[in-house]
Steps between C-alpha positions, in 0.01 A plus 500: 500500500144512623560858628637605157202341324249686727690820443478442117128430519448824698687696241304356220179579692608860557580538120173342405301735735691782348392424139259728338277394215426724207301368203569144608875540493746502789664848456624618843654426838487674832757505788393321814434830679317658205739786483612413142308365200627439155415326177408510128212651309448370154425840342454337157516134393866393539602839645581485870559803724663461840411712804606520865296675768636599843268601776657760722585421866469875564139521398298769686127469503351845446152532351558849374827388313481140373828308494628531136656251255782595270536319166867538396580491133866469381647634185727360239279401328578155619630574851335314787298674774497174698875494491641853467228712661445247774849394601701797372275798591187486721410143607534357852841332436805613313705280258684356805166394641544743787208725623479836323441786750363718217248248357188664356300243705527766775247697297300246297451142386726419200391329186788416265419376143730383224361686203478470209474128452849364446647721777653342812299183585225589265507299170336416177476159335496647150720793380197638317355590849750764600340844506588749227356820659467673837123469463516116461708492818239709677224265389682207640554683827142585519404138451733415791340765728153374409595145602675610819255765626157400388466201725684654798302750717797571717702627204204700375506710817852625442569776245753378237789732395687408190859600558750464220864552414665573161319332210245377758358849497365441146334181625364689804320772296353255248395264790355800693270572211415141434420435868300823523282390210458150636385644838253725326365211296468299823739232374765577776421532862776730615563843649761680279698723742742649244796458270856583591771537229852464629779605254258383224567471126179692418646704213809352344549803273527740791741274673748458212489868428590569866806272516750703307429846661477347847839321462658811357385704794665252751817467292458145382475615132693774316376694201596220258315236710193733530492546124516130438226430760270774376532382142379147593234640727356711216506197274290307758261799523448500120458117497239524767321777316506274184358202693820296452509359852715196454764722319469743795579217746811409290611859504449523872733202527763683297452818707565315831820354342611841383441656837690221668797554273503884519460501882740219580219272601275718718247292702151537354354449849717759681676757288745573786675173462650268239349186381754233590613693804493181705515127433126456499420791266422473132750478217484762224324260264223444758411871555148610448175310447660271247283208383727220619563631848185695594464309830870447578599869496240570768635244741865572426462875562303432814755250622754782519282680756481222751756338740667181380310182549480325828686164522311224325275733305567575139514869400349433159125551482466230233659245728269606780182488292581176315632338822363559848191708397391260226529208751292698754223589256453138386265604229753607230513241224838319479554616137449873593807692572463839670561756231547247233256667256591861591683565177197398295285745703715792381526375143119475457449844649760681294235655272340655814807578695554853375130598494398763751222462757442864583143482373425217733621708797274784383205255487561380855520858626174594319324204651608623850746216569786605733820508306831530673831540310830468686853522380856445624724803467792319337320262279597523133302237313171664616646840600311760697561742221313267257221433750435872552502541117220250445299625796486847337343332192189384699171649383338450846309805602683542835849497343569874516381519860718209585807663333431814683512341843807521723683187615502374858830362634514144633703373794553160657662395821665743739787650296298792377630458146273569195421161345267616228210713394137453424241695302130418477183640345177309508580144387848559359803465728874525422789396720858593440720260698851637567802272492301220326568341157262280310421272797355750748399243775848361505688826474287699748293250705394736778342772294365241253316327783352830624399586147320167439320560835375833375399367161295215653378699798602209710389499858843388611741733678663749256875469550765234470725476806 
């Protein structure tokens, strides 16, 4: 009994020493070895954003190439970076809590944030505090960065790369501009390394217009299906032109349903397979970025890409995050359920959901910020065809030179097979990742890891064994 009491006192002492104080409030904890740190930032009164920072065990000290930090932003909107990006894609452990050989910690420290507020472990105490625009989400994220970086000289020495997936790309470009301004105004002590947009929902119009022709070319739609798809896509285009953004979101919902019906339920994250092709995949009613399942469909699709769970470990990411992980973190309020407010996040953003962010990409390029775009070959929801279309709309002065450049093939491992292509001009870079769907790091982990090493100019070795 005495031994157990001493052990408990030591544990309490370790936790106490790990507490960080911000504005007089306990907001964060550290692991005993300092390799992990997590907590909440109150970005506005009664609006709490959760973050989780991993320090890389692969860190290489090189004065000419500082060790980078990657800020990962998930999509949805309402999908959790702390959950999905971390355990399903690039973090140190997979959903079975086994080490991930392809973790991006091999190239950088990783900062996962549940954004906007209401996503994942983040929460609001009043429904009036959910964000209504991408810019509001960026303002909250900038507040978080100010509170994390301004008092930490170690973080300030590492360039920060904002890496996003899906709808997270819209947050990434608005955050990039907001952070850039805050740095210029000396409100934020941070080195902005660049912004990377993975299969990102930058121009909804270009994506919905691409779906029908793409699926017709790969035989998932016939002429009748193409006609129905194009008709709805043109309606969306007109609604966007007229500024009817909520109506456009509703039409997008109908378009996904129409495409699902006409294609016999093609998977929006990999057009080579069916949704529902295995027991963990989505039902027809759950296809797309539907408001009610914006987080669920991410994890369900990803679950089809991994081996079955190990004995004693649940294969459901919600069970993991609301069970063992919540217990480990200790700081999540009892009344907060991981993902419990995600549906509200989408609902309050539906007026911004279909708005493009091409102009923001242009602004970043004009300011000299490094912008990388990468896309999975067999993604449908943010198809490469649509991404190439919005890229051609950029007004950036280097665009024509970029388009005129030849691509360089990418390889990974020893099989000699082409894994992708890359094209670069000045501060714009584009990666075509072959064989990957919407979730590039999960579908093609080797080339994705090499890619992120190149994006961050990481001093770590360049190839995944």
